[in-house]
C-alpha positions in Angstrom: 79.3 18.7 -38.6 79.6 22.0 -36.8 76.5 24.1 -36.1 75.3 26.1 -39.1 76.3 29.8 -39.0 75.7 31.8 -42.1 77.7 34.6 -40.7 80.9 32.6 -41.2 80.9 33.5 -45.0 79.3 36.9 -45.0 81.6 38.5 -47.5 81.1 35.5 -49.9 77.3 36.0 -49.5 77.6 39.7 -50.3 79.9 39.3 -53.4 79.0 35.9 -54.9 75.6 34.6 -53.9 73.0 35.8 -56.5 69.5 36.8 -55.4 66.2 36.2 -57.2 66.0 37.2 -60.9 64.6 40.5 -62.0 61.4 38.8 -63.1 60.5 38.1 -59.5 60.5 41.7 -58.5 58.4 42.6 -61.6 55.9 39.9 -60.5 56.1 41.2 -56.9 55.2 44.7 -58.1 51.7 43.3 -59.1 50.9 42.7 -55.4 52.8 45.5 -53.7 53.7 49.0 -55.0 57.4 49.1 -54.1 57.9 52.8 -54.7 57.5 54.3 -51.2 56.8 51.0 -49.5 57.9 50.3 -46.0 59.5 46.9 -46.1 60.9 44.5 -43.5 63.3 41.9 -44.9 63.6 38.8 -42.7 66.9 37.0 -42.5 68.3 39.6 -44.8 71.9 38.2 -44.9 74.1 40.8 -46.6 71.0 42.6 -47.9 70.6 41.0 -51.3 66.8 41.3 -51.5 66.7 44.5 -49.5 69.0 46.4 -51.9 66.9 45.4 -54.9 63.7 46.6 -53.2 65.5 49.9 -52.2 66.5 50.4 -55.9 62.8 50.2 -56.7 61.9 52.9 -54.3 61.2 51.1 -51.0 62.5 52.0 -47.6 63.8 48.7 -46.2 64.8 47.4 -42.7 66.7 44.2 -42.9 67.1 41.9 -39.9 69.3 38.8 -39.3 70.4 36.7 -36.4 74.0 36.8 -37.6 76.0 39.9 -36.6 78.5 39.4 -39.4 75.7 39.3 -42.0 74.4 42.6 -40.6 77.9 44.2 -40.7 78.3 43.0 -44.3 74.9 44.5 -45.3 75.8 47.8 -43.7 79.1 47.9 -45.5 77.5 46.9 -48.8 74.8 49.6 -48.4 77.5 52.2 -48.3 79.3 50.7 -51.3 76.1 50.7 -53.3 75.0 54.2 -52.2 71.8 52.8 -50.7 72.4 53.5 -47.0 69.8 56.3 -47.1 67.1 53.8 -48.0 68.1 50.8 -46.0 68.9 50.0 -42.4 70.0 46.7 -40.8 70.0 45.3 -37.3 70.3 42.0 -35.5 66.9 40.3 -34.7 65.0 37.1 -35.2 62.2 36.6 -37.7 60.0 35.3 -34.8 60.6 38.5 -32.8 61.6 41.3 -35.1 61.2 44.3 -32.8 59.5 46.2 -35.6 56.6 48.5 -34.8 53.1 47.1 -34.9 51.3 47.6 -38.3 54.2 49.6 -39.5 55.1 47.7 -42.7 53.5 47.5 -46.2 55.5 44.4 -47.2 57.5 41.7 -45.4 59.9 39.6 -47.4 61.7 36.3 -46.7 64.3 35.4 -49.3 65.8 31.9 -49.2 65.2 31.7 -45.5 61.6 30.6 -44.5 62.6 27.0 -44.1 64.9 27.9 -41.2 62.1 29.7 -39.2 59.5 28.6 -36.6 56.7 29.1 -39.1 53.8 29.6 -36.7 55.7 32.1 -34.6 57.0 33.9 -37.7 53.5 34.2 -39.3 52.2 35.7 -36.0 55.0 38.2 -36.0 54.4 39.1 -39.7 50.7 39.7 -39.0 51.7 42.0 -36.1 54.0 44.2 -38.1 52.0 44.4 -41.4 49.4 47.1 -41.9 45.9 45.9 -42.7 46.1 44.6 -46.3 49.9 44.5 -46.2 51.6 41.6 -48.1 54.0 38.8 -47.2 56.3 37.5 -49.9 58.1 34.3 -49.3 60.6 33.3 -52.0 63.2 30.6 -52.6 65.7 30.6 -55.5 67.4 27.2 -55.3 70.0 25.7 -57.7 68.8 22.3 -59.0 71.3 19.5 -58.8 68.8 17.1 -60.3 68.6 19.2 -63.5 72.0 20.7 -63.9 75.4 18.9 -64.4 77.6 21.5 -62.7 75.3 21.5 -59.6 75.2 17.7 -59.5 79.0 17.5 -59.8 79.4 20.1 -57.1 77.1 18.3 -54.7 79.0 15.0 -55.4 82.2 16.8 -54.3 80.5 18.3 -51.2 79.5 14.8 -50.2 83.1 13.5 -50.6 84.2 16.1 -48.0 81.0 16.0 -45.9 79.3 12.6 -46.3 76.7 13.4 -43.6 75.4 16.6 -45.2 71.6 16.0 -45.3 70.5 18.7 -47.8 71.8 17.3 -51.1 69.3 17.0 -53.9 67.2 20.0 -52.9 64.2 20.3 -55.2 63.3 23.9 -54.6 59.6 22.9 -54.0 57.9 24.3 -50.9 54.1 23.5 -51.0 54.0 23.6 -47.2 54.3 27.4 -47.2 50.7 27.8 -48.3 49.5 26.0 -45.3 51.9 28.0 -43.1 50.3 31.3 -44.0 46.7 30.0 -44.0 47.0 28.2 -40.7 48.6 31.4 -39.3 45.6 33.4 -40.2 46.7 35.2 -43.4 44.9 35.2 -46.7 46.7 33.1 -49.3 46.9 35.1 -52.5 49.1 33.3 -55.0 51.8 30.7 -55.4 54.1 30.8 -58.5 57.2 28.9 -59.7 59.5 28.8 -62.6 62.9 27.4 -63.6 65.6 29.6 -65.0 69.3 29.6 -65.8 71.6 31.9 -63.8 75.0 32.6 -65.3 77.8 32.2 -62.8 81.5 32.8 -63.3 83.8 30.1 -61.8 84.8 32.5 -59.0 81.2 33.4 -58.2 80.1 29.7 -58.2 83.0 28.9 -55.8 82.0 31.8 -53.6 78.4 30.8 -53.7 79.2 27.2 -52.7 81.5 28.4 -49.9 78.3 29.8 -48.3 76.5 26.4 -48.5 75.5 25.0 -45.1 77.4 21.8 -46.1 80.6 23.7 -46.7 81.6 27.0 -45.3 78.5 28.0 -43.2 79.3 25.4 -40.5 79.6 22.2 -42.6 83.4 22.0 -42.6 86.2 23.4 -40.6 88.2 26.3 -42.2 91.1 24.1 -43.5 88.6 21.7 -45.1 86.7 24.5 -46.7 90.0 25.6 -48.3 90.7 22.1 -49.6 87.2 21.7 -50.9 87.4 25.1 -52.7 90.6 24.1 -54.4 89.1 20.9 -55.5 86.0 22.7 -56.8 88.2 25.1 -58.8 90.0 22.2 -60.5 86.7 20.5 -61.3 85.2 23.6 -62.8 88.3 24.4 -64.9 88.4 20.8 -66.3 84.7 20.3 -67.0 82.8 23.6 -67.5 83.0 26.9 -69.5 83.5 30.1 -67.6 80.9 31.4 -67.0 78.6 28.4 -66.6 74.7 28.4 -66.6 73.3 27.0 -63.4 69.7 25.9 -63.4 67.6 27.4 -60.6 64.0 27.1 -59.4 62.1 30.1 -58.1 59.2 29.3 -55.7 57.1 32.1 -54.2 54.1 32.4 -52.0 52.1 35.7 -51.6 49.8 36.2 -48.6 47.9 39.2 -47.3 47.2 40.5 -43.8 43.5 40.9 -42.9 41.6 44.1 -42.4 42.2 45.7 -45.8 
């Protein structure tokens, strides 16, 4: 297995990988007024969360360690007409380079499990204004509760038997202790399951971004072979589009000094 590099499939990320459902942003609005908010989006990828926050009135800076992801985010911002409300640059979650106490909200979408949590919480506390909020969110497909996901992971394991992340549950109770041990105030944890409708093309693109497939899991020629096999499986077994069961898991925490 080659090293994981999510920049390898940046265009697939931008076009095919869905973000959190709209209900998440409506819930987030209870904790942080997004209209006019200054937001730092950690591991922004191609800007999926950043763009939705910008649509709701926030000014968002997205950072990511992968230069191709940042390039994809900048290109996508122009396509969406959101380049006046978003900016993107290469940086790590543990050392963002953002101004001290300059943010109202910090977000981490489908990325916290890749960070050094103590270092990242310390950095979040540095960049948030007193009373500012941290929102950590995951939106994971559930192979244990969805036939198309189970069949897809079975196919991944045929091509990549050593892939260690099959059977992901989308449950992250450790995050509460991450923020509490890091000196933030835990506010709320919430979770729900939902169906996200994917076209066959979108599901194939989403799976090409998987760390067991195109983001370092397989060499390029094997990614192409896998993708062709997935296309056949989808065509033979599932309607187009197909509902994919997901689990949203979120933790809200607040910086001190409000």
